[in-house]
C-alpha positions in Angstrom: -21.3 80.4 -9.9 -23.5 79.8 -6.8 -20.4 80.0 -4.5 -19.4 83.3 -6.0 -22.9 84.7 -5.4 -22.8 83.3 -1.8 -19.5 85.1 -1.2 -20.8 88.3 -2.7 -23.9 88.2 -0.5 -21.7 87.6 2.6 -19.5 90.6 1.6 -22.6 92.8 1.2 -23.8 91.7 4.7 -20.5 92.7 6.1 -20.7 96.1 4.3 -24.2 96.7 5.6 -23.8 95.5 9.2 -20.0 95.9 9.8 -18.5 94.5 13.0 -22.0 93.7 14.4 -22.4 90.9 11.8 -23.3 87.9 14.0 -22.1 84.3 14.0 -22.7 82.2 11.8 -22.0 84.8 9.1 -18.6 85.6 10.4 -16.1 84.2 12.9 -12.7 84.9 14.4 -9.8 82.9 13.1 -7.9 81.3 16.1 -4.5 82.9 16.8 -4.9 85.4 14.0 -5.8 89.0 13.5 -8.0 88.1 10.5 -11.6 87.0 10.6 -13.5 84.7 8.3 -16.7 85.4 6.4 -19.0 82.3 6.5 -21.1 82.4 3.3 -24.5 80.7 3.4 -24.3 80.8 7.3 -21.3 78.5 7.2 -22.6 76.0 4.7 -20.2 77.2 1.9 -16.9 75.4 1.4 -15.1 78.7 0.9 -14.0 81.3 3.5 -13.1 84.9 2.5 -10.6 86.1 5.1 -10.7 89.8 6.0 -9.7 92.5 8.5 -10.6 96.0 9.2 -8.0 98.5 8.1 -8.9 102.0 9.5 -12.6 102.3 8.4 -12.5 99.8 5.6 -13.0 96.0 5.5 -10.4 94.4 3.3 -10.8 90.8 1.9 -7.2 89.5 2.1 -7.6 86.0 0.7 -10.1 83.2 0.1 -9.5 79.7 1.2 -11.3 76.4 1.7 -13.3 75.8 4.9 -10.9 74.5 7.6 -12.7 71.2 8.3 -12.7 70.3 4.6 -9.0 71.3 3.9 -7.1 72.3 7.0 -3.8 72.8 5.2 -5.5 74.9 2.5 -7.2 77.0 5.1 -3.9 77.5 6.9 -2.2 78.6 3.7 -5.0 81.1 3.1 -4.6 82.5 6.7 -0.9 82.9 6.2 -1.5 84.7 2.9 -4.1 87.0 4.5 -1.8 87.8 7.5 1.1 88.6 5.0 -1.1 90.9 3.0 -2.4 92.6 6.1 1.1 93.3 7.3 2.0 94.8 3.9 -1.1 97.0 3.9 -0.3 98.3 7.4 3.3 99.2 6.6 
């Protein structure tokens, strides 16, 4: 339940501040067009992956933090990229 609240708070920060949301609250994902929200300033084990589509931020997937589960994070990034390509079609 606490993780869900942390994710919701991170999403609200993104909605309020937009692209100006600073690190450690968001970060680029290497070699990808998606970005990661970092709930609890990076102390959460979950990462919502998002992109901006026109004027809207879209959460594309949620995965584990990369240092905790690199393979799970990689799968979440692939899913996010696939969803992003479907949205942009």
